[in-house]
Structure formats: C-alpha cells, structure tokens
N, C-alpha and C positions, 0 to 999 in steps of 0.2 A: 845680505846688505843691512837688514834690520839690526843684526848683531853688531855690525861695524858701526852703525849710527849710534847705538847705545854706548858702545865703547868710546866714541868720539865725545859724546855728551858727558860721560863719566870723567874722562880725562880733563875736559874743560872745567868741570866742577872742582876737581882736585887741585887744578892750577889756581883757580880763584880762591880756594880756601887757604892757600899758601900766601896769598897777597894780603898784606896788613891793612890795605885800604878798603877791602870788601868785608863788611860787617853783617853777617847773617844772610838768610835765604832771600829776603826781599831785595837787598842790594845786589846780591849775586844774579837774581833773575832780571833786575833792571839793567845791569851791566850787559848780560847776555842779550837782553832785548834790543838795545840800540845797535849792538854789533851785528846781530842776526838781521835786523831790519836793513842796515846798510849793505850787508853782503847780498841779501836777497834782492834788494832794490837794484844793485849794480848788475846782478845776473839778469834781471828783467830788462834793464837798460840795454845790455848787449844783445839780447834777443830782439828787442824793438829796433835797434840799429840795423840788424840784419834784414828785418822785414821792411824797413822804411828808410831809404837813403836820406830823407830830409829830417829824420828824428835827431834831436840834440838833447842830451841829458841835462837836467837843470843843475846838476852838481858840477862845479868846476873840475876840470880834468885832474888837477893836483890832488883833489880830495875824493876822487872816485876810488872805490875799494880796490879795483884792479891795479891802480897805480901806486898804492902805498902799502896795501895789506897782502896782496896776492903772492908776492915774491917771498918765499920762505927764508931767503937770506937778506931780505930787505931791512929797512930802518928798524932799529930796536933800541933797548935801553933808555937812557935819559932823552936821547934825541927823539924817540918815538913818543914819549910822554909830552915833550915840548910841542911836538907836531899836533897831537890830539888836543891838549888842553888850551894851547894858545893859537892854534891854526884851525883845525877841523871844526871844533864846537862853535867858536865865535863866527866863523864863516857860514856854516850851515844854519845857525840860528837866524842870521840876517840875510838869508838867501832871497833875492828878488822873486816875488811870486807872480809877476806879470811878464809877458814877453815884450819884445821891442815895440810891437804894435799896440801894446796896452791890454791885450787879451789875458785873462787869468790863466795861470799855469798850475793846474791842480796837483801835478806831481811835485812841483817845487814847494807848494804849500804844505804837502804832507811832510816833506823832509824838514822844512822850517819848524813846523809844530812839534815834530818828534824831538828835535834837538833843543828846542826851547824848554821842553819840560823834563829832560833827562840829564844825567850826569855821568862822567867817567869817574868811577870810584877807585880804580886800580892805581897803585902807587909804584908798581914795578914795571918798567918798560919791557923787561925781559919776559915777565909773565904775560904781559899783554901780547907780545909777539907770539908766544906759545899758543895762546887762545886763537889768534888770527890764523895761525898755521893749521890748527885743528879744524876750524870752520872751513878752510879752503879745501878740505878733503870731501866736502859735500857739494855736489853740483845741482843747484836748484833749477836748472834748465832741463834736467832729465825728469820727465813726469813721474816715473815710478819712484825715483829717489825722493822727489819732492813730496809725494803722497805718503811714503813711508815715514819721512821726517814729520809730516803733519800729524801722524798718529803719536809719534814720540813727543811732539810739541804739546799735545794734549796732556801728556804725563807731566811735562814741565809746568803747565798751567795748574794742574791739579795740586802741585806742591805748594801753590799759593795758599791753599787751605791751612797750611801749618806755618805760614809766614806772617803772623800777626794780622794787622788790619788789612793787609793785601788780600786776605782770604775772601773778602766780600765780592771780589771781582769774578770768582769762578763758580759756575753752576754745573753740577755733575752732568756729564755728557748724555747719560741715559735720560735725564729729565728734559734737557733741551731738545733731544731728538724725539722723544715721545710727544712733547707739546707741539713741535713743528709738524709731526705726522698727523696729529689730531686736528690742528687748525688748518692744515692742508692748503698752504698758499698756492696760488695759480700764477702762471707766467703773465706778466702785465700788471699784476697787483703791486702796490707799494707796501712794503713790509718794513716796520720801524721798531727799533729798540731804543727808548729814550735814556737808558742807563746801561749801555751795552757791555761794560766791563771788558773782558778779553775777547769778546765777539762770539761767544758760544752759541747764542741763539741765531746770530746772523749766519754762521757757518752751517748750522743745522738746516736753516732755510735754503741756503745755496745748494746743499746736497739734495734736499727735497726737490728743488726746481731743475736741477741739471738734466734729469731724464726728459723734461719737457722742452729743453733747449736744443733745437736741431740745426740752427744756423748761427752765423757770427752775430747777426742782428739780435737773435734771442739771447745770446750770452751778454751782449752789451746792455740789453734790457735788464737782465739780472743785476749787472753792475750798477746801473742807474737806480733801480728800484729797491734794492736791499740796503737800508739806511740805518745808521746808528748815531748816537751822541754819547760822548764820554768826557768827563771833565778832569779826571786824574791822569797825570802823564804816564805812569807806568802801565796801567791797563790799556791806555790809548795806543801806545806803540805796540803792545802785545796783540791788540785787536787788529791793527793794520797788518802786522806780520801774519797773523792767523788767516786773514782774508786773502792775502797775496798767495799764501800756501794753498788756498782753495781756488786758485786760478783767476782771482780778481785783480786786474792790473792796477786800477786806481780805486781803492776802497772808498765808499761813500759814507765816511764817518766824520762827524764834526767834533772838533776839540772844544767843548763848550759845556755849560751847565744847563740842562733842560729846564730846571726850575727858575732860571734867571729871566725867563721871558714873561712878559705881562700876559696873564690869562686871557684878558679881553682882546688882546691883539691877534688871537688865533682865528683865522678865517677859513672858509671852505677850501681854498686853494692849499692850505697848510695841512689839511686832514688826510689821513691815510686809510688804506683798506684793512690792514692787519697790524696788530701790535703784539709782540712777544717780549716779555721782560721779567726780570727779577730785580725790582727796584730795591735800592739799599734800605734796610730796615734796622731798627734798634738805635739809630743815630739821630742827631738833631740837625736841622737845616742851618747852614751858615749864611752870612752876608745879608741877613734880613730878607731872604727870598720869599718867605711866607707872605710878605707884603704885596707880592705880585698877584695874589689870589683874592677872590671875593672874601669879605670880612667873615661870613658865616663858615668858611672853610679854612680859615687861617690857623695853622698849627706848626709846631717846629718838628713834628714827627715826619720824617722824609717819606715813609711808605704811604702815609695817608695823602700827602700832597701829590705824590706821583699818581695815585689812583684817581684823584680828581682831574689831574692833567691828562691822563690817558683817556678817560671818558670824553673829554673835550676834543682830543686829537683824533678820535675815530670818526670816520665818515658815517653817515646814516647807512645802516646795514653792515658796517664794518664789524670785525670780530677780533677778540683779544684773548690771550692766555697769559696769566700772571702767576708768579710765585709771591705769596704773601704770608706773613706770620699769623699765628693765632690772635695776636694783639690787634690786628687790623679787622678781625671779625667781630670784636666785642668792644665794650666801652661806651661811655655816655658823652654828651656834649658834641664837640666837633666830630669825633669818630662816628657817632650815631648819625649825624647829618651827612657825612660822607657816604655811609652805607645806604642811607635813604636815597641819595642822589643816584647811586649805582643801580639800585633796584627800580628807580623811577625812569631813568634814561636808557637802561640796558636790560636785556633778558639774561640774567645770571642763571644759566641753566644747569651748571655742574660745578661742584666743589669736590676736588679729590684731596682727602686728608692723608698726609704723609707721616710716616714714623718720625719720631723726634730726632733720630740720628742721621738723617739724610745728608745734612750739611756739616756734620761733625768732621774735624774738631773745631772748625771756625765758629759755627753757631750750633747751639744745642736746643734752640727753641723749636717748637713744633711749627711746621709749615704746611701750606695748602696750595693747590693749583686751582685757580679760578678761571672758568671759561665763560665768556659772555659775548653778546652781540648788541650793537647800538640799534635802538629802535628806529624805524623809518617813519617819517611823517606821511600821513595819508590825506590826500586832497579829496574831501567829500563834495558831492554835488551841492549846488546852492539849495538851501532850505533843508538839507538833511539834518537829522538829529545828531546828538553827540556820539562819538565813537565809544563802543563798549557800554552803551547806555544801560543795558540790562545786567551787566556783569558787576559784581562787587569789586572794590579796590581797582577800578579801571584806570586809576592814575598811574599804576605801576606796569612797566614793560615786563617785569618778571611775574610769572603766574605761579611757578613752583621752582624749587631748587632740588636737584638730585645730588645726594651726597654719596661718595664712594670712599671707603676706608681701605687704603693700600696697606697690605700687611707684609711684615718681614718674611723672608724665606723660612721655610720650616727648619727648625733647629738653630736658627741664627738669632742671637739676642739683640744685636744692634749692627748698624752699618759702621764701617771704619775706613781708615785710609787704605788698608790692605783688602778690605771686603766692601767696596762701594756698591751702591745700587746699580743694577744691570738693566739694560733695555728689555731683555726677554721677560723680566719680572712684570712688565706692563701688558703682556700678551692677554692675560685673563681680563684685564680692564678694557683693552681694545675690543675683545669679543663681546663684552657686556655693553659697550658704548652704543652699538647699532641696534641692539634688541634689549632694551632696558626693562628690568623687573627687580622688585625688591628681593633681597636675600640677606644673608648674614653680614655681608659687607656693604650693601647698598640700601638706601632709604630715601624717601622724598618728603619735602616739607612744603605745604601750600603757602601762598603769600599771606593769607589771613593769619596764619600762625606766626609768620615772621613779623607782621605789623604789630601783633599783640605782644611780641617779645621786644618791641622797640628796636627792631631790625638787628637784633643780636643774632649773628650767623654762626656762632660757636656752638653747634649742636652735635652732641656726642651720639655715637652709634646706639640706637635704641634696641638693637638686636643682641648687643653684647651683654652677656650675663653679668650681673653685678656680683663681684666677688663676695663670698660669704665671710662674715666676720669670724676670724679664727676663734676657736674655743678658749684659747689662752688669753684673749683680750681682757676679760674681766679680772683675771688674775694679775695681769701686768699692770692694770690700772690700780689695783689694790696695793701692789708692791710699790708703785710710784708714789701713791698717797702716803704710805708708811715712810718712805724715804724723805718726802717733803716735810712730814711731821717731825722727824728726827732732826732735820736741818733747822727747822724753826726753833726747836728746843735748844740746839747748840747756839744759835744766834742770841736767843734770850739769855742763855748762861753767860755768853761773852759780854752782852750789854750790862748785866748785873756786875760782872767783874770790873768792867771799866768804870762804872758809876760808884763802885764801893770806895 
C-alpha cells in the first residue's frame, strides 16, 4: 500500500506540473493542501454521520467532495473550473460558522478559514479532474491507510524546505519528536505552539500522549488541550490536515498572529503548561506588532518577540522547548534585555547546540534547542527574610546552564535533503540527559559567568581543541602582501598615465 500511495502522489505531482496555472513547489503544495483537506474532511463527515444520526456536515451537499469529486466520470473541463472558482470557493469562504440556535460550529469555522486563505491555481479542468480521481484512490477512513499516508504527508511537508519562503514552516521530524520526548507532556496538560507552521510539534505531542489515552474522554482531552496558532494560510491548512491525519477530528488551531495580542492582556487563564515551538527567525515583524510589547522589549526581530511572549504565556512551573538561532543568544540592547528576562523569570537549564545544516537548504544559520521552566512564586511566612538571601545573584531563576554540542554522524560533513537528521542520533543525548556530567560534548556555565558576559549565551565548546594555525599561513600572508603591493604599483602607474 505504501508503494501505491507514493505512486498516487507522484502522479498528482506530474499532473500539476503539466498545468500552466501551477507555478513552482509552493503553489503545487498549496493546491494539494486544500484538495486534501476537503477530501479528508468529507471522509470524516461520512464517518461521523454513521456514528451519529443527528450529525449534519457544515458543507452544503452540493459542495461536499462525495457529490462533485468522487465520481471518476463526473464534472470536468471548463465546467469543473467554473464550479470550483465561482461556486465552491466563494460558498465555503462565506460559510455560516454558527448553528441555527446560535452556537458556534467549529468544523464550519475550520472550512471557512481554510478557503479564505487559499486559492485554486489550476487552469485546466481536465487536469483538476485527474487529481481528484487520484485522491479518490485513498480511503482516509481506513486507519492503516491514513497512517501510511501520514508518513507520506511528512515527506510532502519536508519538500517545503526547498519551496522558497514556505520552508520556514517545517521543522525536521527528528527534532520535533526529540523535543516532545524530552519535555514529556502529560495527559491533561495544555500544550501550545504559538507559531505552529504545518503542525510538526503538535503531532509529535499527540503521538507522545496517545499511549496515555485509554478512553474516549482521554482522546477528547488531547483534542482540546493540544493547541496552536498560525497566521499564514498555506501552513494553516497543512497543519489542520496533519492533525486530522493523526486522529484529531477538530484541530484546536487558531488562524491568527500570536504577536498581534497585547502583551499586558495575557492573564493566568490564558497561560499554558507546556510550549513547544520553532518561532520564525531572520525576519521582521509586520503590522507594527512590536508596539504590543513593553517598550524595553520592542524589536522587529520576530524570534526575540516570540521569546518574550512565550515566557509570559507559561504558567508558573510550566516548561518550554524552543528552537532559536545563534543570533538570539547574543547581541546588545533589546536582545540583551530579552535574555536577562529569560534568565530572571525562568530556569534555562539546557541549551543543545545543533550543527549548522540541520535546517538546510531553507536556513543555513546555526540553531539551538533551549529547554527551560518558569519559576514558581514562593509564599514565605510573615516576617521571613528574603528568598535566597545568602545566595549570590538570587534574582535569577537560572543557576547554571548545561550546554550540549550535538555532532554530525561520523563520516558525514553536513545534513541535506537526502540525509536529514535522524531521531536515533539523539540517543546519546537522551542517555546523558538523566545523568549529566561534563565531557567533550557537554559543559556547564554558572549564572555568575553569564551575568559577567552581559547575558551573552553564545558560548562555544571549551573542550573542542582549537585548530592549529597551518604552517603555510605565514607564507600565504606574505604572498597576499606581495600581490597587494603589485596592485598598488599598477594603480599608481594608471594614475600617472591619466594625469599625464
């Protein structure tokens, strides 16, 4: 079956490449995204109709996949394009999101938001029919087939790494699974990703929680408590589809910008137990959202604002695991104040330094995995002295940071699309995690040293031997100097010739 699914996806790709309206991988994946969503949504609708006689799909019958796309000999050509562009998209974008009694209809809201943010790029109704027919060969109500397709879907998402700006939405599966395993969310905890992209962290959390879910109520708890926010339409629909493939009927993902909320409006009821995220980095914040934050933290660097937001969103005692670039670990001004807040409010106990190529080809900057816990307030007896009175730097929740340098597999010079990072590469780190000691890959830095460094956290491995200067260096410098002198003589000669 896996072979058949791969063949189906390959056939769909080939058909889309023939269509003059689909330009590049990002548009192809967006096109496949909304079609997959609609097909999977309708398969789930039919399952729910069998289980509940009172269930009614929020999608009007005319636009349900089963009634226009399921028949291999059905509507095609220009008539199909007219149906999609002038009927299906306008109708589903304006779908009523409340029931007759006024209650919110979350499944209707999902459909409306998906079609509000996406487009039909295909210009050939004949090609569109071919894609529909291929998708109909997959039955998403068969659990084994759905799970096999889930693995294949991961490969589709991975292709976003080479699809221009869309690559920012995908975090390697090995990284998301490792971080979820380490943070170890428990059933009943609220887990949140404020920049969830295609849902990689959320699905890793769901897979981690599934063994703890023994009842229908437990599974409903996972659906309610695993939450995300994404404000770009393509990753939003891909994330919804991703979670549905992981047995979540109504994914708890908001179509919104997490940075658009006023920082001071966040209250205890809004805070969560666990945050897992790879905030967008390397870009600037749009729409003036930096104005939603306190003046001393205002910056247009998205990763820094997300870090401040995440610290605020954590409950006391809550824990987080983030992917951040080297640029967030160093720098002065606002960056320094953000790091100081992190070390003051949270126990940043571990930083895993990753090789530069983990996110290649989308990003070639060096990245880090940060693990921290929000400090808890301690109610002291009346008349008691200050907490940590005898300890230096008692203002900081962080006492020391353990660093661990993750290394490339032996004999491999870099990660690539064909040789991505694998989960089993983290086995050595997992073994070290519970019984920490310094070694050639691990070292620790006390808070006093961090304060003295103005909270610069970009600390290289002190155990790594400094490469010796090659013997030829002096000779190369001499040759370069000679070359520069000859160039200066030539320039002087040209100048004299011009002035003569």
